[in-house]
C-alpha positions as CSV (number, residue, x, y, z in Angstrom):
1,X,27.0,-37.4,23.5
2,X,27.3,-34.4,21.1
3,X,28.0,-32.0,24.0
4,X,30.6,-34.3,25.5
5,X,32.4,-34.5,22.2
6,X,32.4,-30.8,21.8
7,X,34.0,-30.4,25.2
8,X,36.8,-32.6,24.1
9,X,37.5,-30.6,21.0
10,X,40.1,-27.7,21.3
11,X,38.6,-24.2,21.0
12,X,40.2,-23.7,17.6
13,X,38.4,-26.7,16.2
14,X,35.1,-24.9,16.9
15,X,36.0,-21.7,15.1
16,X,35.1,-22.7,11.6
17,X,31.7,-24.5,12.3
18,X,30.8,-21.7,14.8
19,X,31.5,-19.0,12.2
20,X,29.6,-20.9,9.5
21,X,26.6,-21.1,11.9
22,X,26.8,-17.4,12.6
23,X,27.0,-16.5,8.9
24,X,24.0,-18.7,8.1
25,X,22.1,-16.8,10.9
26,X,23.3,-13.3,10.1
27,X,20.9,-12.4,7.2
28,X,18.0,-13.6,9.3
29,X,18.9,-11.3,12.1
30,X,19.3,-8.4,9.7
31,X,16.3,-8.8,7.5
32,X,13.7,-10.7,9.5
33,X,11.8,-7.8,10.9
34,X,11.4,-6.3,7.4
35,X,10.6,-9.3,5.2
36,X,7.8,-10.6,7.5
37,X,5.8,-7.5,6.8
38,X,2.8,-7.7,4.5
39,X,3.9,-6.0,1.3
40,X,4.7,-6.5,-2.4
41,X,6.8,-4.6,-4.8
42,X,5.8,-3.6,-8.3
43,X,6.0,-6.8,-10.4
44,X,5.2,-9.1,-7.4
45,X,1.4,-8.7,-7.9
46,X,1.5,-9.5,-11.6
47,X,3.7,-12.5,-11.0
48,X,1.3,-13.9,-8.5
49,X,-1.6,-13.6,-10.9
50,X,0.2,-14.9,-14.0
51,X,1.5,-17.9,-12.1
52,X,-2.1,-18.8,-11.3
53,X,-4.0,-17.7,-14.3
54,X,-1.5,-17.8,-17.2
55,X,0.7,-20.9,-16.8
56,X,3.9,-20.6,-18.8
57,X,3.8,-16.9,-19.3
58,X,6.5,-16.1,-16.6
59,X,8.8,-18.7,-18.1
60,X,8.2,-17.3,-21.7
61,X,8.9,-13.7,-20.6
62,X,12.0,-14.5,-18.6
63,X,13.3,-16.9,-21.3
64,X,12.8,-14.2,-24.0
65,X,15.3,-12.1,-21.9
66,X,17.8,-15.0,-21.8
67,X,16.8,-16.2,-18.3
68,X,14.8,-19.4,-18.8
69,X,15.9,-21.0,-15.4
70,X,14.9,-17.8,-13.6
71,X,11.4,-18.0,-15.2
72,X,11.0,-21.6,-14.4
73,X,11.9,-21.1,-10.7
74,X,9.9,-17.9,-10.4
75,X,6.8,-19.5,-11.9
76,X,6.9,-22.5,-9.6
77,X,7.6,-20.5,-6.5
78,X,5.0,-17.8,-7.2
79,X,2.4,-20.5,-7.8
80,X,3.3,-22.1,-4.5
81,X,3.1,-18.7,-2.8
82,X,-0.5,-18.3,-3.9
83,X,-1.3,-14.8,-2.7
84,X,0.2,-11.6,-1.1
85,X,0.9,-13.2,2.2
86,X,2.9,-15.9,0.4
87,X,5.4,-13.3,-0.9
88,X,6.9,-13.4,2.6
89,X,8.0,-17.0,1.9
90,X,9.8,-16.0,-1.3
91,X,11.6,-13.2,0.6
92,X,12.6,-15.7,3.2
93,X,14.1,-17.9,0.5
94,X,16.2,-15.0,-0.6
95,X,17.4,-14.4,3.0
96,X,18.2,-18.1,3.4
97,X,20.1,-18.0,0.2
98,X,22.2,-15.1,1.4
99,X,23.1,-17.0,4.5
100,X,24.3,-20.0,2.5
101,X,26.2,-17.7,0.2
102,X,28.0,-16.0,3.2
103,X,29.0,-19.4,4.7
104,X,30.3,-20.7,1.3
105,X,32.3,-17.5,0.7
106,X,33.9,-17.9,4.2
107,X,34.9,-21.5,3.6
108,X,36.4,-20.6,0.2
109,X,38.3,-17.6,1.6
110,X,39.7,-19.8,4.3
111,X,40.8,-22.3,1.7
112,X,42.5,-19.5,-0.2
113,X,44.5,-18.5,2.8
114,X,42.5,-15.7,4.4
115,X,42.6,-15.4,8.2
116,X,39.3,-16.5,9.9
117,X,38.4,-13.0,11.2
118,X,38.9,-11.2,7.9
119,X,37.3,-14.0,5.9
120,X,34.2,-14.0,8.2
121,X,33.8,-10.2,8.1
122,X,34.1,-10.0,4.3
123,X,31.7,-12.9,3.8
124,X,29.2,-11.2,6.2
125,X,29.6,-7.9,4.5
126,X,28.6,-9.4,1.1
127,X,25.1,-10.1,2.6
128,X,24.5,-6.5,3.6
129,X,25.4,-4.6,0.5
130,X,22.6,-2.7,-1.3
131,X,22.6,-5.4,-3.9
132,X,22.0,-8.1,-1.3
133,X,19.3,-6.0,0.3
134,X,17.4,-6.1,-3.0
135,X,17.6,-9.9,-3.0
136,X,16.3,-10.1,0.6
137,X,13.5,-7.6,0.3
138,X,12.1,-8.1,-3.3
139,X,10.2,-11.4,-3.5
140,X,10.9,-12.1,-7.2
141,X,14.6,-11.6,-6.8
142,X,15.2,-14.8,-4.6
143,X,16.6,-16.9,-7.6
144,X,19.5,-14.4,-7.8
145,X,20.8,-15.8,-4.5
146,X,21.0,-19.3,-6.0
147,X,22.7,-17.8,-9.1
148,X,25.3,-16.2,-7.0
149,X,26.0,-19.5,-5.3
150,X,26.4,-21.1,-8.7
151,X,29.0,-18.4,-9.5
152,X,30.9,-19.5,-6.4
153,X,30.6,-23.1,-7.5
154,X,32.1,-22.1,-10.9
155,X,35.1,-20.6,-9.2
156,X,35.5,-23.6,-6.9
157,X,35.5,-26.0,-9.9
158,X,37.8,-23.8,-11.9
159,X,40.2,-23.6,-9.0
160,X,40.3,-27.4,-8.9
161,X,40.9,-27.5,-12.6
162,X,43.6,-24.9,-12.9
163,X,45.4,-25.2,-9.5
164,X,46.9,-22.5,-7.4
165,X,48.5,-19.3,-8.9
166,X,51.9,-20.0,-10.3
167,X,51.5,-23.7,-10.5
168,X,52.4,-25.5,-13.7
169,X,49.9,-28.4,-13.2
170,X,48.0,-29.7,-16.2
171,X,44.4,-28.5,-16.5
172,X,42.0,-31.1,-15.1
173,X,39.3,-31.0,-17.8
174,X,36.4,-32.7,-15.9
175,X,36.6,-29.9,-13.3
176,X,37.0,-27.3,-16.1
177,X,33.9,-28.6,-17.8
178,X,32.0,-28.6,-14.5
179,X,33.0,-24.9,-14.0
180,X,31.8,-24.0,-17.5
181,X,28.5,-25.8,-17.0
182,X,28.0,-24.2,-13.6
183,X,28.7,-20.7,-14.9
184,X,26.3,-21.3,-17.8
185,X,23.6,-22.4,-15.3
186,X,24.1,-19.2,-13.2
187,X,23.9,-17.1,-16.4
188,X,20.7,-18.7,-17.5
189,X,19.2,-17.7,-14.1
190,X,20.4,-14.1,-14.1
191,X,23.1,-13.0,-16.5
192,X,25.3,-11.0,-14.2
193,X,25.1,-13.3,-11.2
194,X,27.6,-15.9,-12.5
195,X,30.2,-13.1,-12.6
196,X,30.3,-13.3,-8.8
197,X,33.1,-15.8,-9.3
198,X,35.3,-12.8,-10.0
199,X,34.9,-11.9,-6.3
200,X,36.6,-15.1,-5.2
201,X,39.2,-14.7,-7.9
202,X,40.1,-11.3,-6.5
203,X,40.2,-12.7,-3.0
204,X,42.6,-15.4,-4.1
205,X,45.0,-13.1,-5.9
206,X,45.4,-10.6,-3.0
207,X,46.8,-13.3,-0.7
208,X,49.2,-15.0,-3.1
209,X,52.0,-12.5,-2.8
210,X,54.8,-14.9,-3.8
211,X,53.5,-15.2,-7.4
212,X,55.1,-13.1,-10.1
213,X,53.1,-10.6,-12.2
214,X,53.4,-12.8,-15.3
215,X,52.2,-15.9,-13.5
216,X,49.3,-13.9,-11.9
217,X,48.2,-12.7,-15.3
218,X,48.4,-16.2,-16.8
219,X,46.4,-17.7,-13.9
220,X,43.8,-15.0,-14.0
221,X,43.5,-15.4,-17.8
222,X,42.8,-19.1,-17.4
223,X,40.0,-18.4,-15.0
224,X,38.6,-15.7,-17.2
225,X,38.6,-18.1,-20.2
226,X,36.5,-20.5,-18.1
227,X,34.2,-17.7,-17.2
228,X,33.9,-16.6,-20.8
229,X,33.2,-20.2,-21.9
230,X,30.4,-20.4,-19.5
231,X,28.9,-17.2,-20.7
232,X,29.3,-18.3,-24.3
233,X,27.6,-21.6,-23.6
234,X,24.6,-19.8,-22.0
235,X,24.4,-17.5,-24.9
236,X,24.5,-20.4,-27.3
237,X,21.6,-22.1,-25.4
238,X,19.4,-19.0,-25.6
239,X,20.1,-18.6,-29.3
240,X,19.1,-22.2,-29.9
241,X,15.9,-21.7,-28.0
242,X,15.2,-18.6,-30.1
243,X,16.1,-20.1,-33.4
244,X,14.1,-23.2,-32.9
245,X,11.0,-21.1,-31.9
246,X,10.8,-22.5,-28.3
247,X,10.8,-18.9,-27.0
248,X,10.7,-15.6,-28.8
249,X,13.6,-13.2,-28.3
250,X,12.9,-10.0,-26.4
251,X,13.7,-6.6,-28.0
252,X,15.6,-5.9,-24.8
253,X,18.3,-8.4,-25.8
254,X,20.6,-6.1,-27.8
255,X,24.3,-5.3,-27.7
256,X,25.8,-1.9,-26.9
257,X,27.0,-0.1,-30.0
258,X,28.5,3.1,-28.6
259,X,31.4,1.8,-26.5
260,X,33.1,5.1,-25.6
261,X,29.8,6.7,-24.5
262,X,28.9,3.5,-22.5
263,X,32.3,3.6,-20.8
264,X,31.9,7.2,-19.7
265,X,28.4,6.4,-18.5
266,X,29.5,3.3,-16.6
267,X,32.4,5.2,-14.9
268,X,30.1,8.1,-13.8
269,X,26.8,6.3,-13.1
270,X,27.7,2.7,-12.1
271,X,31.1,2.4,-10.6
272,X,30.5,5.0,-7.9
273,X,27.6,2.8,-6.6
274,X,30.1,-0.1,-6.3
275,X,32.8,2.1,-4.7
276,X,30.4,3.4,-2.1
277,X,30.0,-0.2,-0.9
278,X,27.3,0.0,1.8
279,X,26.4,3.7,1.3
280,X,23.3,4.0,-0.8
281,X,23.0,6.4,-3.8
282,X,20.3,8.9,-2.8
283,X,20.1,10.8,-6.0
284,X,18.3,12.9,-7.0
285,X,16.5,14.0,-3.8
286,X,18.5,12.6,-0.8
287,X,21.6,13.7,1.1
288,X,24.6,12.6,-0.9
289,X,27.3,13.5,1.6
290,X,27.6,10.0,3.1
291,X,27.6,8.4,-0.3
292,X,30.4,10.7,-1.7
293,X,32.4,10.3,1.5
294,X,32.3,6.5,1.2
295,X,33.5,6.7,-2.4
296,X,36.5,8.9,-1.3
297,X,37.2,6.6,1.7
298,X,37.3,3.5,-0.5
299,X,39.6,5.1,-3.1
300,X,41.9,6.5,-0.3
301,X,42.1,3.3,1.6
302,X,42.8,1.3,-1.6
303,X,45.6,3.7,-2.5
304,X,47.1,3.3,0.9
305,X,46.7,-0.5,0.7
306,X,48.5,-0.6,-2.7
307,X,51.3,1.6,-1.3
308,X,51.8,-0.9,1.6
309,X,51.8,-3.7,-0.9
310,X,54.4,-2.0,-2.9
311,X,56.6,-1.4,0.2
312,X,56.4,-5.1,1.0
313,X,56.4,-6.7,-2.5
314,X,57.9,-4.1,-4.7
315,X,56.6,-2.9,-8.1
316,X,55.5,-6.4,-8.9
317,X,53.1,-6.3,-5.9
318,X,51.7,-3.0,-7.1
319,X,51.3,-4.3,-10.6
320,X,49.6,-7.5,-9.4
321,X,47.0,-5.6,-7.4
322,X,46.3,-3.0,-10.1
323,X,46.1,-5.7,-12.8
324,X,43.6,-7.7,-10.7
325,X,41.5,-4.7,-9.7
326,X,41.1,-3.3,-13.2
327,X,40.7,-6.7,-15.0
328,X,38.3,-8.2,-12.5
329,X,36.2,-5.0,-12.2
330,X,35.8,-5.2,-16.0
331,X,35.0,-8.9,-15.8
332,X,32.4,-8.3,-13.0
333,X,30.6,-5.7,-15.1
334,X,31.2,-7.2,-18.6
335,X,27.7,-8.5,-19.2
336,X,26.1,-5.2,-18.3
337,X,28.6,-3.4,-20.4
338,X,27.8,-5.5,-23.4
339,X,24.1,-5.1,-23.0
340,X,22.4,-2.3,-24.9
341,X,20.4,-1.1,-21.8
342,X,21.7,1.5,-19.4
343,X,20.1,0.9,-16.1
344,X,22.4,1.3,-13.0
345,X,20.3,-0.9,-10.7
346,X,21.9,-2.4,-7.6
347,X,20.6,-5.9,-8.5
348,X,23.2,-6.0,-11.3
349,X,26.1,-4.9,-9.1
350,X,26.7,-7.9,-6.7
351,X,29.9,-9.0,-8.5
352,X,31.3,-5.5,-9.0
353,X,30.7,-4.4,-5.4
354,X,32.1,-7.7,-4.2
355,X,35.4,-7.2,-6.1
356,X,35.9,-3.7,-4.6
357,X,34.9,-5.0,-1.1
358,X,37.7,-7.6,-1.4
359,X,40.3,-4.9,-2.1
360,X,38.8,-2.7,0.6
361,X,39.2,-5.4,3.2
362,X,42.6,-6.5,1.9
363,X,43.8,-2.8,2.0
364,X,42.7,-2.5,5.6
365,X,44.5,-5.7,6.5
366,X,47.6,-4.4,4.7
367,X,47.6,-1.2,6.7
368,X,47.5,-3.2,9.9
369,X,50.8,-4.8,9.1
370,X,52.6,-1.5,9.4
371,X,52.3,-1.8,13.2
372,X,53.0,-5.4,13.8
373,X,52.2,-5.4,17.5
374,X,48.7,-3.8,17.6
375,X,48.0,-3.1,13.9
376,X,46.4,-6.4,12.9
377,X,43.9,-6.2,15.8
378,X,43.2,-2.5,15.0
379,X,42.5,-3.4,11.4
380,X,40.2,-6.2,12.4
381,X,38.4,-3.9,14.8
382,X,37.9,-1.2,12.1
383,X,36.7,-3.8,9.6
384,X,34.3,-5.2,12.3
385,X,32.9,-1.7,13.0
386,X,32.4,-1.1,9.3
387,X,30.6,-4.4,8.8
388,X,28.5,-3.8,11.9
389,X,27.5,-0.3,10.8
390,X,26.7,-1.7,7.3
391,X,24.5,-4.4,8.8
392,X,22.6,-1.8,10.9
393,X,22.2,0.3,7.8
394,X,20.9,-2.7,5.8
395,X,18.4,-3.4,8.6
396,X,17.1,0.2,8.7
397,X,16.9,0.5,4.9
398,X,15.0,-2.7,4.6
399,X,12.3,-1.3,6.9
400,X,12.3,2.3,5.7
401,X,12.8,1.8,2.0
402,X,11.1,-1.5,1.3
403,X,8.7,-2.9,4.0
404,X,7.1,0.2,5.4
405,X,6.5,2.4,2.3
406,X,5.3,-0.6,0.2
407,X,3.1,-1.7,3.1
408,X,1.5,1.7,3.2
409,X,0.7,1.6,-0.5
410,X,-0.8,-1.8,-0.1
411,X,-2.9,-0.7,2.9
412,X,-4.4,2.2,0.9
413,X,-5.3,-0.1,-2.0
414,X,-6.6,-2.7,0.5
415,X,-9.0,-0.2,2.0
416,X,-10.3,0.6,-1.4
417,X,-10.7,-3.1,-2.2
418,X,-12.7,-3.6,1.0
419,X,-15.4,-1.2,-0.4
420,X,-16.0,-3.3,-3.5
421,X,-19.5,-4.7,-3.4
422,X,-20.0,-7.3,-6.2
423,X,-23.7,-6.8,-6.6
424,X,-23.2,-3.1,-7.3
425,X,-20.2,-3.6,-9.7
426,X,-18.7,-0.2,-8.5
427,X,-16.6,1.9,-10.7
428,X,-13.2,2.1,-9.1
429,X,-10.7,4.8,-10.2
430,X,-7.1,4.6,-8.9
431,X,-5.3,7.9,-9.0
432,X,-1.7,6.8,-9.6
433,X,1.2,8.3,-7.8
434,X,4.5,9.9,-8.8
435,X,7.8,8.8,-7.4
436,X,7.9,12.1,-5.5
437,X,4.9,10.9,-3.6
438,X,6.8,8.1,-1.9
439,X,6.6,8.0,1.9
440,X,10.2,6.7,2.1
441,X,13.0,9.2,3.1
442,X,14.3,9.0,-0.4
443,X,14.1,6.7,-3.5
444,X,16.5,5.3,-6.0
445,X,15.2,3.9,-9.3
446,X,12.6,1.1,-9.0
447,X,14.4,-0.5,-6.0
448,X,14.9,1.5,-2.8
449,X,12.0,3.6,-1.6
450,X,10.2,3.6,-4.9
451,X,6.5,4.0,-5.5
452,X,4.9,0.8,-7.0
453,X,1.6,2.3,-8.1
454,X,3.0,4.8,-10.5
455,X,1.5,3.0,-13.5
456,X,-2.0,1.8,-14.5
457,X,-0.9,-1.9,-14.9
458,X,0.5,-2.1,-11.3
459,X,-2.7,-0.5,-9.9
460,X,-4.8,-3.0,-11.8
461,X,-2.8,-6.0,-10.6
462,X,-2.6,-4.9,-7.0
463,X,-6.3,-4.2,-6.8
464,X,-7.1,-7.5,-8.4
465,X,-4.9,-9.4,-6.0
466,X,-6.7,-7.8,-3.0
467,X,-10.2,-8.4,-4.3
468,X,-9.1,-12.0,-5.0
469,X,-8.3,-12.4,-1.3
470,X,-11.8,-11.3,-0.4
471,X,-13.5,-13.5,-2.9
472,X,-11.2,-16.5,-3.4
473,X,-13.8,-18.7,-5.1
474,X,-14.4,-16.2,-7.9
475,X,-12.8,-17.3,-11.0
476,X,-12.3,-13.8,-12.5
477,X,-12.7,-11.1,-9.8
478,X,-12.2,-8.3,-12.4
479,X,-15.8,-8.8,-13.3
480,X,-16.9,-7.7,-9.8
481,X,-16.0,-4.1,-10.5
482,X,-15.2,-1.7,-13.3
483,X,-11.6,-0.4,-13.2
484,X,-9.8,2.7,-14.4
485,X,-6.7,4.4,-13.4
486,X,-4.6,7.5,-14.3
487,X,-2.6,10.4,-13.0
488,X,-5.6,12.8,-13.1
489,X,-8.9,12.1,-11.3
490,X,-12.1,12.3,-13.4
491,X,-15.3,14.0,-12.3
492,X,-16.8,12.5,-9.2
493,X,-19.9,11.4,-11.1
494,X,-17.6,9.1,-13.1
495,X,-16.6,6.8,-10.3
496,X,-17.9,5.2,-7.1
497,X,-14.7,4.6,-5.3
498,X,-11.6,6.8,-5.7
499,X,-8.3,5.4,-4.4
500,X,-5.8,8.2,-4.3
501,X,-2.3,6.6,-4.2
502,X,-0.7,10.1,-4.0
503,X,-1.6,10.3,-0.3
504,X,-0.7,7.0,1.2
505,X,-2.8,7.0,4.3
506,X,-6.4,5.8,5.1
507,X,-8.1,9.1,4.1
508,X,-6.8,8.5,0.6
509,X,-9.9,6.4,-0.2
510,X,-13.1,8.3,-1.1
511,X,-16.1,6.0,-1.5
512,X,-19.2,7.4,-3.1
513,X,-20.9,4.1,-3.9
514,X,-23.8,5.5,-5.8
515,X,-26.6,3.1,-6.8
516,X,-26.2,1.7,-10.2
517,X,-28.3,3.6,-12.8
């Protein structure tokens, strides 16, 4: 019956549901071969243990950083995951979330007036950026996908409340309040994720060319006020939780005081990562040519797109694009700019990268209009090639910078854990690694290609998780061995098992297993 109904439908009627299905499937095709590997990354091992042995700790720690909903979801999911193999399930949740995000972006872009091809390509691209790769490949980051979807929901509610650009309709307050509440919920998961609504705001502005600069500014201001109200509500909730003693505030929650210095730092250390779109920052040891070329390409293409917009819509069109680009870039990075920390991680750049991706795609579409006969198809073809290449890059980086190097680290530690004999209570010494010891082609901060066991606490948690797998009935497996770790190996007589994390292959484990004295 279903198939007979589909045959009766015109081909165009199948475009939207077919595209939605493909976008839901796309992240699975890209990330599946990486996320099913057996590996963890840095905090994963501690999260697993704390969810099992210290109920409430994950919630307290995350809430102290203004992320109570993140802590609640992470604690429940980590407890359900159980052990290292369960981390794959958390990664798959992140992949599924990216698929839903892409489908939602596509539907919202279509509603705003984007053509199906461009809307699908932009939506698909947002699932393969470096920021999206972190969500897919780092187990504890899966709640961020949900927060991004809430950011989209905040835009959708605000759009219903405010109406289209240039409209003089009265604000529909029930939808406005829903937008504020949704934005606050996203912020209480992960502060920067609700700002993803700026991506759809940018996408809406670039297709409404018949709106004056003044009306554009007024419409954008209304949306930004809704966004700011959501952020303020989330901040008020966290302050109430702190003041009432429900959760203690973290020292990390501090506001930036040196605004000029922070601006220069953001422009030189953060914005290039967003401008590079799918090209990964390989500083300080990798080849930066591709990264720099992508930054130049983005700026050049955007300049050409603005020029075409000026040719078609005059100075008002140029002003509208520049106003939207500058304002929404600032909005997308506003929370990180206000924060006292300076850490240019990709997991905080979803919104900023998304805003520049919108203008990148829109500029390419604009260039296609110069040659009416074949230009639009050529622009779509170039955008398709770019997204396809970015997807291939995301696939390879997921394997080479996440799954494989982290899997090698785990294998070395696992071999050492296999030598633990409880009756002997062996002395285990883990020789911690440096970031330069990574087996990945390059590394960037604590995300791409990084070494997990570069600190004693990570080594301790990883070893404990592996020994727990061997002896699941033991209540406290740390009593089965004596643990020590550090960057310098002690004398051989001071340990029974040496696990050298600087050399991540099987010969890195040196068992001595002397009889207890």
